[in-house]
N, C-alpha and C positions, 0 to 999 in steps of 0.2 A: 413326972414321966410323961412324955408326949404320946398321944394315941397312936396305935399301930396303923400303918398305911396299908389299906387293903388293895391288892392288885386285881384289876378287872380280869375276868377270865378271857383267855384268848379265843379266837374264832377258828372253827374247824371246817375246812372245805375238802371234800373228796371228789375225785375225778373217776368216772366210770365209762365203760364202753368196750366194744369188741377189739379184736386184734387190728392194729394199724389205724386206730381212730385218732392218734396223735396225743394221747394223754400225757406222756412224759414231756413232750415239747411244750404243751400248754401249761402244765404245772410250772415248768421253768419260767415261761414268759409271764405268768401271773405273779410268781414270786418276785421277779425283777420289778414289775410294775408296783407291787405293794411296797417293796423296799424303797422305791423312789419317792413314795409318800411318807416315808419315815417309819413304816411298820417293821417290827421284828418278825421274821418268817422262818419257819422250819419246813423243809421239804423232805418227805419220806415216802415209802412205798410198801405195798403188800403183794405177795408175801415178802417179808424182809424188814429192814429198819433196825434190826439188832443182830449181833453175831449169830445167836441161836436161830432166829427167824430166817436169816440168810441161808443157813444150812438146810432148813426145811424148804425154802424156795428152790434150792438146787434139787432136792429130792423130788419135788413136784414137777418141775419143768423138764427134768431128764426122763420122766415117765415112770419112776419107781412107784408113785402112788397109783397110777392108772392100773398097773398090774394087780393091785389089791382092791380095786373098785372105788366108786365115787364116795361111799361112806368113809373109807379110810382117808381119801383125799380131803374130805371135809374136816376130819379130825386133825389132819396135818395143818390145814389152814387155821383151824381154831387154836391149836397150840402155838403157832407162830403169832397169831393175832393177840393172844393173851400176853405173851412176852412183849410184843410191840406196844400195846396199850399201856402196860404197867411201867415199862422202862422208858418210853419215849413220848407217847402222845399225851397221856394225862399230865405228867410233870410239865411239859411245855405249855399246855393250856393253862395250868395253874399259875404259871409265871407270866401269863398275859401274852404269850406268843401266838401268832397265827400259825396253824398247822395245815399244810397242803399235802394230801396223801393220794398217791397214785394207786387207786383201788382200795376198797374197804369192804364193809359187810355186803354190799350189793353184788360184788363179784362172787361171793360164796352163794348168795341167794340165787344168782343166775346160773353160774357154771355148774355148781354141784346140785343146787336145788331144782330149778326149773328145767334145765337141760339134762342134768345128770340123774334126775328123778330121785334124789335123796329125800327121804320122808321129811315133810315140812316140820313135823314135831321135833325131829333131831336138829334141824337147822335152827329153829327158835331156841331150843335148849342150849345149843352151843353159843348162840349170841348172848343169852342171859349170863352164861358162865364167863364169857370172855370180855364183854363190854359193859354189862350191867345197864345203867341208865344213860351211858354215853351215846350220843347220836351226833352225826354231822349237822352243823348249822345249815349247810348248803351242799348238795350233791349235783355236780355238773355231769350230765350223761352225754358224752360226745357220740353223735350219731353220724355214720357214714355208710354209704352203700357197701354191701359185703364184698363185692369184687374189688372195689377201690381200696378198702381196708386191707385185704389180703395182698394186693399188689404193693401197697406201701410197706407192709410187714416184710415182704420179700426183699425190697430194696434196702430197708433198714438192716436186715439180717446179713446181707452181702454173702460172703462165703461161709458164714457160721452155720453150725448145725441147726436144723429146724427144731423148735421146742415142742413139748408135749401137746400144747393146745393148737399151735399153728399147724400141726400135722393132721388135725382132724379134717374131714371132708367138708365141702362147701355147705352141705345141708346143716351141719352142726353150727357153722358160723351164721347162717341165716336164722337159725333158731335163737342163737345168742342175741342177734340184733333185735328180733321180735320181743324177746324176753326183757331186754333193757328198755325198750320203748314202753312195754307194759308197766315196768317198775316206775318209770317217770310219770306215766298217766295215773297210777294208783296213789302216788304220794306227791302231788303238785306243790304242797307247802315246803317240802324239802328238796325235791328234785326239779331240775330244769333241763329240758332236752335242747342240746346245742347242735346246730347244723355244722358238722366238722368237715364238710366236703370241700371247702375252699383252701386257699393258701394259709399258712400259719398266722400271718398278721391279721387276715380277715377273721379267722376263728377267734384269735385273741381279742379282737375288738368286740365281738359278740359276747365273749365271756366277761370282759371288763364292764360292759354295759349292765350285765346281770349283777355282778359283784358290787359295783358302785351303787346300784339301786337298792340292793339288799342291805348293804352296810353303810348307807349314806350318813348316818349320824356319827360314824367313826371316821369315814374316809374324807368326806367333803371338808371338814375343818382342817384336816392334815394337808389336803391338796392346796387349799388356800394359803396355808402357812408356807408350804414349799414355794408356791408362786411368789409370795411376798419376799421370800428369802433370796 
């Protein structure tokens, strides 16, 4: 009997930042670039990623959770994350797939924790219950001046209804930005602050420089192989 082939664990990259920072665009652009090097990539988001989690996303973004307070919102996010990690993220990583996630634990830490003033003990307990030892290999914190981010969010929204978080006043969004910058400063081994104030291709180039440097042992052989092909 031939020995079993062990699949190398996939790589887990999360994108964080305030409203209008360009996370969804940059997730897509990084996924396309990784795929061009021959990597298998899964793009997902929070809250969401599974049918059940998408229902909880709707509850949060329509403001149902706000009426019941930040503690309840944190519980909703935790329930969605537990389903998402169990059904999508862990299985993909175990199959050797790169997982790119638009928001993850830092959104809860910032929105409900630092800005919503939920007890840090509850935030940590919810993390332990939902993700255990799972942590992103890299978190890209997209940083943009608050006024620019809100203007981008308004353009993106078009004629759609404003969601629960975009509806907050500008002081809320300034606190978000400050909190994200603090997270990046406190965990420099995991988090990298990205200047997201430029055009999407410029921001994408900054992100690629970080990703290529962080995962050089995986990506550079793949890039050379694609170039030879």
